[in-house]
C-alpha positions as CSV (number, residue, x, y, z in Angstrom):
1,M,28.0,29.9,-29.3
2,N,27.8,27.3,-32.0
3,K,27.1,23.7,-31.1
4,P,27.9,20.9,-33.5
5,I,25.0,19.0,-35.1
6,L,24.8,15.3,-34.6
7,T,24.2,13.6,-38.0
8,F,21.8,10.8,-38.5
9,V,24.7,8.4,-39.2
10,A,26.4,9.4,-35.9
11,A,23.1,9.1,-34.1
12,M,22.6,5.5,-35.4
13,V,26.1,4.6,-34.5
14,L,25.6,6.0,-31.0
15,T,22.4,4.1,-30.5
16,I,23.9,0.8,-31.6
17,T,27.1,1.3,-29.7
18,I,25.4,2.1,-26.4
19,T,23.3,-1.1,-26.6
20,A,25.9,-3.1,-24.7
21,Q,26.6,-0.5,-22.0
22,V,23.9,-1.7,-19.6
23,A,23.8,-5.5,-19.2
24,T,20.3,-5.7,-17.7
25,Y,18.5,-3.9,-20.5
26,Q,19.9,-4.1,-24.1
27,F,18.3,-1.9,-26.7
28,T,18.1,-2.2,-30.5
29,P,16.7,0.7,-32.6
30,V,13.3,0.3,-34.3
31,H,12.8,3.9,-35.5
32,Q,15.4,6.7,-35.2
33,I,14.6,10.2,-36.4
34,K,17.3,12.6,-37.6
35,V,18.0,15.1,-34.8
36,G,20.5,17.7,-33.6
37,D,23.1,17.3,-31.0
38,T,22.3,16.8,-27.2
39,E,22.0,20.1,-25.4
40,D,22.3,21.2,-21.8
41,Q,19.9,23.7,-20.3
42,C,22.3,24.1,-17.4
43,S,20.9,26.2,-14.5
44,S,17.8,27.4,-16.2
45,G,14.1,26.3,-16.1
46,T,13.8,26.4,-19.9
47,C,13.4,22.7,-20.8
48,W,10.2,23.8,-22.7
49,S,12.3,25.8,-25.2
50,F,15.2,23.3,-25.4
51,A,12.8,20.4,-26.1
52,T,10.6,22.3,-28.6
53,I,13.6,23.8,-30.4
54,S,15.1,20.3,-30.7
55,F,11.8,19.2,-32.1
56,L,11.8,22.0,-34.7
57,E,15.4,21.2,-35.7
58,A,14.2,17.7,-36.5
59,E,11.3,19.1,-38.4
60,I,13.7,21.3,-40.5
61,I,15.8,18.2,-41.3
62,R,12.6,16.2,-42.1
63,K,11.6,18.9,-44.6
64,G,14.8,18.5,-46.5
65,N,16.9,21.4,-45.1
66,K,20.4,20.9,-43.7
67,P,20.8,20.3,-40.0
68,I,20.8,23.5,-38.0
69,D,21.4,24.7,-34.4
70,L,18.5,27.0,-33.5
71,S,18.4,29.5,-30.6
72,E,16.5,28.5,-27.5
73,M,16.9,31.8,-25.8
74,F,15.2,33.8,-28.5
75,N,12.0,32.2,-27.4
76,V,12.8,32.7,-23.7
77,H,13.3,36.4,-24.1
78,H,10.1,36.9,-26.0
79,T,8.1,34.6,-23.8
80,Y,9.2,36.2,-20.5
81,Q,7.9,39.6,-21.9
82,K,4.6,38.1,-22.7
83,K,4.4,36.2,-19.4
84,A,5.2,39.4,-17.4
85,E,2.3,41.3,-19.1
86,S,-0.1,38.4,-18.5
87,Y,1.0,38.1,-14.8
88,V,0.3,41.8,-14.2
89,R,-3.1,41.7,-16.1
90,Y,-4.1,38.7,-14.0
91,Q,-3.1,40.7,-10.9
92,G,-0.5,38.1,-9.9
93,K,-3.1,35.3,-9.8
94,Q,-1.1,32.9,-12.0
95,Q,2.3,31.4,-12.0
96,F,5.3,33.5,-12.9
97,G,8.6,31.9,-13.4
98,P,10.9,30.2,-15.9
99,G,8.5,27.4,-16.8
100,G,6.5,27.0,-20.0
101,L,5.1,24.6,-22.5
102,S,5.8,23.7,-26.1
103,H,3.0,25.8,-27.5
104,D,4.8,28.9,-26.0
105,V,7.6,28.3,-28.6
106,I,5.1,27.6,-31.4
107,H,3.4,31.0,-30.6
108,I,6.7,32.8,-30.7
109,V,7.6,31.2,-34.0
110,K,4.3,32.3,-35.4
111,E,4.6,35.9,-34.2
112,F,8.3,36.6,-34.2
113,G,10.1,33.9,-36.2
114,L,13.2,31.8,-35.6
115,V,16.9,32.6,-35.4
116,P,20.0,30.3,-35.4
117,E,22.1,29.9,-32.3
118,S,24.9,31.7,-34.0
119,A,22.8,34.9,-34.1
120,Y,21.5,34.7,-30.5
121,A,23.0,32.4,-27.9
122,G,21.5,34.2,-25.0
123,L,24.8,34.4,-23.2
124,T,26.5,37.6,-22.0
125,F,29.8,38.6,-20.3
126,N,31.7,35.7,-22.0
127,E,29.4,33.1,-20.3
128,V,29.5,29.6,-21.7
129,R,26.7,28.1,-19.6
130,H,23.1,29.3,-18.9
131,N,22.5,30.4,-15.3
132,H,19.2,32.1,-14.9
133,D,19.0,32.3,-11.1
134,G,19.6,36.0,-11.1
135,L,17.4,36.7,-14.1
136,D,14.4,34.8,-12.7
137,N,14.7,36.6,-9.4
138,L,15.0,40.0,-10.9
139,L,12.0,39.5,-13.2
140,E,9.8,38.1,-10.4
141,S,10.7,41.0,-8.2
142,T,10.0,43.5,-10.9
143,V,6.5,42.3,-11.8
144,N,5.6,42.0,-8.1
145,T,6.8,45.6,-7.5
146,V,4.6,46.7,-10.4
147,L,1.6,45.2,-8.7
148,K,2.4,46.3,-5.2
149,K,3.0,49.9,-6.3
150,N,0.3,49.9,-9.0
151,L,2.9,51.0,-11.6
152,N,0.7,49.8,-14.4
153,A,-2.0,52.4,-13.6
154,N,-0.9,55.3,-15.7
155,N,1.5,53.9,-18.3
156,Q,3.2,50.9,-19.5
157,N,6.8,52.0,-18.9
158,W,7.4,49.1,-16.5
159,K,7.5,46.8,-19.5
160,K,10.7,48.6,-20.6
161,S,12.2,47.5,-17.3
162,V,11.4,43.9,-18.1
163,T,13.0,44.2,-21.5
164,S,16.1,45.8,-20.1
165,I,16.6,43.0,-17.6
166,L,16.3,40.5,-20.3
167,D,18.6,42.4,-22.6
168,A,21.2,42.7,-19.8
169,N,21.1,39.0,-19.0
170,L,20.4,37.4,-22.4
171,G,21.4,40.0,-24.8
172,A,19.3,42.3,-27.1
173,L,17.2,40.4,-29.6
174,P,18.6,40.5,-33.2
175,T,16.6,42.2,-35.9
176,T,18.8,41.0,-38.7
177,F,21.6,38.6,-39.0
178,T,23.8,36.7,-41.5
179,Y,23.6,33.0,-41.8
180,E,25.8,31.1,-44.3
181,G,26.5,34.3,-46.2
182,K,22.9,35.5,-46.5
183,E,21.1,38.2,-44.6
184,Y,17.8,37.3,-42.8
185,N,15.4,38.6,-40.2
186,P,13.7,36.2,-37.8
187,I,10.6,36.0,-40.0
188,T,12.4,35.4,-43.3
189,F,14.7,32.8,-41.6
190,R,11.6,30.9,-40.3
191,D,10.1,30.8,-43.7
192,A,13.4,29.7,-45.3
193,M,13.4,26.8,-42.8
194,K,9.9,25.9,-44.0
195,I,8.4,26.0,-40.5
196,N,4.6,26.8,-40.4
197,A,3.5,27.2,-36.8
198,S,-0.1,26.3,-37.8
199,D,1.0,22.8,-38.6
200,Y,1.6,21.9,-35.0
201,V,-1.0,20.8,-32.5
202,S,-1.1,20.0,-28.8
203,I,-2.6,16.7,-27.7
204,T,-3.5,15.3,-24.3
205,S,-5.6,12.5,-22.8
206,F,-7.7,13.1,-19.7
207,S,-11.3,12.0,-19.0
208,H,-12.3,15.1,-16.9
209,H,-13.1,16.7,-20.3
210,P,-14.9,15.3,-23.3
211,F,-12.8,13.4,-25.8
212,N,-12.3,14.6,-29.3
213,E,-12.7,18.2,-28.2
214,S,-10.2,20.8,-27.0
215,F,-9.7,22.3,-23.6
216,V,-7.3,24.5,-21.7
217,L,-5.0,22.1,-19.8
218,E,-5.0,22.8,-16.1
219,V,-1.3,22.8,-15.3
220,P,0.6,25.7,-13.7
221,D,3.0,26.3,-16.6
222,N,0.1,26.8,-19.0
223,W,0.2,30.5,-18.2
224,A,-0.8,31.2,-21.8
225,K,-4.1,29.2,-21.4
226,G,-3.2,27.1,-24.4
227,S,-5.7,24.5,-25.6
228,F,-5.0,20.8,-26.2
229,Y,-7.0,18.3,-28.2
230,N,-8.3,15.7,-25.9
231,V,-8.1,12.1,-27.1
232,T,-8.4,8.7,-25.6
233,L,-5.3,7.0,-24.2
234,D,-5.5,4.5,-27.1
235,D,-5.6,7.3,-29.6
236,M,-2.7,9.1,-28.0
237,M,-0.6,5.9,-28.3
238,S,-1.7,5.5,-31.9
239,I,-0.7,9.1,-32.7
240,T,2.7,8.5,-31.0
241,D,3.4,5.3,-32.8
242,N,2.2,6.5,-36.2
243,A,4.3,9.7,-35.9
244,L,7.5,7.8,-35.2
245,A,6.9,5.2,-37.8
246,K,6.4,7.9,-40.4
247,G,9.5,9.9,-39.4
248,Y,7.9,12.6,-37.3
249,S,9.3,13.3,-33.8
250,I,7.3,14.6,-30.9
251,A,7.7,17.3,-28.2
252,W,6.9,15.5,-24.9
253,D,5.7,17.0,-21.6
254,A,5.8,14.6,-18.7
255,D,6.2,13.9,-15.0
256,V,9.8,13.0,-14.2
257,S,9.5,12.9,-10.4
258,E,8.8,9.2,-10.2
259,R,11.4,6.7,-8.8
260,G,11.3,4.9,-12.2
261,F,12.6,8.0,-14.0
262,D,16.4,8.0,-13.7
263,F,18.6,10.1,-16.0
264,G,21.7,8.4,-14.6
265,Q,20.4,5.0,-15.7
266,G,19.2,6.4,-19.0
267,M,15.7,4.9,-18.5
268,A,12.2,5.4,-17.2
269,L,10.1,2.5,-16.0
270,L,6.8,2.2,-14.2
271,P,7.5,-0.4,-11.5
272,E,4.9,-2.2,-9.4
273,A,4.9,-1.0,-5.8
274,N,6.6,-4.2,-4.6
275,V,9.7,-3.7,-6.8
276,T,12.5,-2.6,-4.5
277,K,15.2,-0.1,-5.2
278,D,17.7,-2.9,-5.4
279,E,15.7,-4.6,-8.2
280,L,14.9,-1.4,-10.2
281,F,17.1,-1.2,-13.3
282,K,19.1,-4.3,-12.1
283,K,16.7,-6.8,-13.5
284,V,13.9,-6.8,-16.1
285,I,10.8,-6.0,-14.1
286,T,7.0,-6.4,-14.7
287,E,5.5,-2.9,-14.9
288,Q,2.1,-1.5,-13.9
289,Q,-0.9,-1.9,-16.2
290,V,-2.1,1.6,-17.3
291,T,-5.7,2.4,-18.0
292,Q,-7.6,5.7,-18.7
293,A,-8.9,5.5,-15.2
294,N,-5.7,5.1,-13.3
295,R,-4.0,7.6,-15.5
296,Q,-6.7,10.1,-14.7
297,A,-6.5,9.3,-11.0
298,G,-2.8,10.2,-11.0
299,F,-3.5,13.5,-12.6
300,D,-6.3,14.3,-10.2
301,S,-4.3,13.5,-7.2
302,F,-1.2,15.5,-8.4
303,E,0.8,12.3,-8.5
304,T,1.3,13.1,-12.2
305,T,2.5,16.7,-12.5
306,D,3.9,18.8,-15.3
307,D,7.6,18.6,-14.6
308,H,9.7,18.5,-17.7
309,L,9.7,18.7,-21.4
310,M,11.8,16.5,-23.7
311,H,12.1,15.4,-27.3
312,L,10.8,12.0,-28.4
313,T,13.1,10.9,-31.2
314,G,12.5,7.2,-31.9
315,M,11.6,3.8,-30.7
316,A,13.7,0.8,-29.6
317,K,13.1,-2.7,-28.3
318,D,14.9,-4.6,-25.5
319,Q,16.3,-8.1,-25.6
320,N,12.8,-9.5,-24.8
321,G,11.1,-7.6,-27.6
322,Q,9.5,-5.0,-25.4
323,L,9.1,-1.6,-27.0
324,Y,10.5,1.7,-25.6
325,Y,10.5,5.3,-26.7
326,T,13.8,7.1,-27.2
327,I,13.9,10.6,-25.7
328,K,16.5,13.3,-26.0
329,N,16.8,15.1,-22.8
330,S,18.4,18.6,-22.2
331,W,20.5,17.7,-19.2
332,G,23.8,17.2,-21.0
333,T,25.4,14.0,-22.0
334,K,26.6,12.5,-18.8
335,N,24.6,9.3,-18.7
336,P,25.1,5.9,-20.4
337,Y,23.3,7.0,-23.6
338,N,24.9,10.4,-24.2
339,G,21.9,12.3,-22.8
340,Y,19.2,10.0,-24.3
341,Q,16.8,7.8,-22.3
342,Y,14.7,4.8,-23.0
343,I,11.1,5.3,-21.8
344,S,8.9,2.2,-21.3
345,K,5.5,2.3,-22.9
346,A,3.8,2.0,-19.5
347,Y,5.7,5.0,-18.2
348,Y,4.7,7.0,-21.3
349,Q,1.1,6.0,-20.9
350,M,0.9,7.0,-17.3
351,K,3.1,10.0,-17.1
352,T,2.6,11.9,-20.4
353,V,1.0,15.3,-19.7
354,G,0.8,16.4,-23.3
355,I,2.6,16.2,-26.7
356,V,3.1,18.5,-29.7
357,V,3.2,16.9,-33.1
358,H,2.8,17.8,-36.7
359,K,-0.9,17.4,-37.7
360,D,0.1,15.2,-40.6
361,A,1.6,12.7,-38.2
362,I,-1.9,12.0,-36.8
363,P,-3.7,9.0,-38.2
364,T,-6.5,10.0,-40.7
365,E,-9.3,8.6,-38.6
366,I,-8.2,10.5,-35.5
367,R,-7.8,13.7,-37.5
368,K,-11.3,13.4,-38.7
369,K,-12.6,13.0,-35.1
370,L,-10.7,16.1,-34.1
371,G,-11.8,18.1,-37.2
372,L,-8.2,18.7,-38.4
């Protein structure tokens, strides 16, 4: 299934047009990066692939290629196979399910390449929407049966069952395909799009590990035990602002369970405890002050959890001059901003779990501290 690409001009018109739709908050673009169209992950837990693929689509545009619609399910198919093997090797002592992180996509890109949506939509039986309820249950049942019956003891044939389930539900992975009249395989297509997986780094900011070093972030969806560079909150904000100012977008992993995160309103705020439901989004509020300490306390108490990945695509200011980040969600277009949301800086500071960014988007002095 091909999905149309949203051009930069259309995105700017969209952003300016929607300024007047919510009277309480009125937004004006400050930075807006060229991106693809808004997607809908539908009934699937694959936000990690949608967000990171949107991020890579923006990278392809930034590098001078034409806008393109990339396949999200190519990564899902490959990642589920790796996740199943890891789950069995760890004897079921880790999470198994549809969730993941941005580095899962980056790892697949490095090992297996990229394909366009036209070559692999991940839809079978004339489906037009992703629904992974059956797929997720089948795969979980399979890996648990492998462990229960010790099917991995003598051979690895059980892996073929996992692949067969994925092929039946998503389609067999393409080995070659034609795009705009030229034949590719996933590796040659990745290289044609100028994507180098080694250029992208994961960043976080938590004080239970030393700053300016890397550590394996302790969230359930980090099944791959991926490492993140740990920076101070101030440095994380500097990386974010520097990236957007220089035309680099960001893959964003965050907590969206808070009352201040509202897709229907197209916003995310970090209200003080005394702000009532009637006041939230209906008047301009004063938000909480975020520090390294209270950010850490939220993570330690599980008030901040790894919920959802999105694509940070720009920055805007409200009528009072306050700055917000613009994010492209993967929940369709049915909100005031065609699927986008405005995220306050306070919300971003408190609820960011991690980000993935091109290493060249990191300020020079921070890169030196990280050894990049």
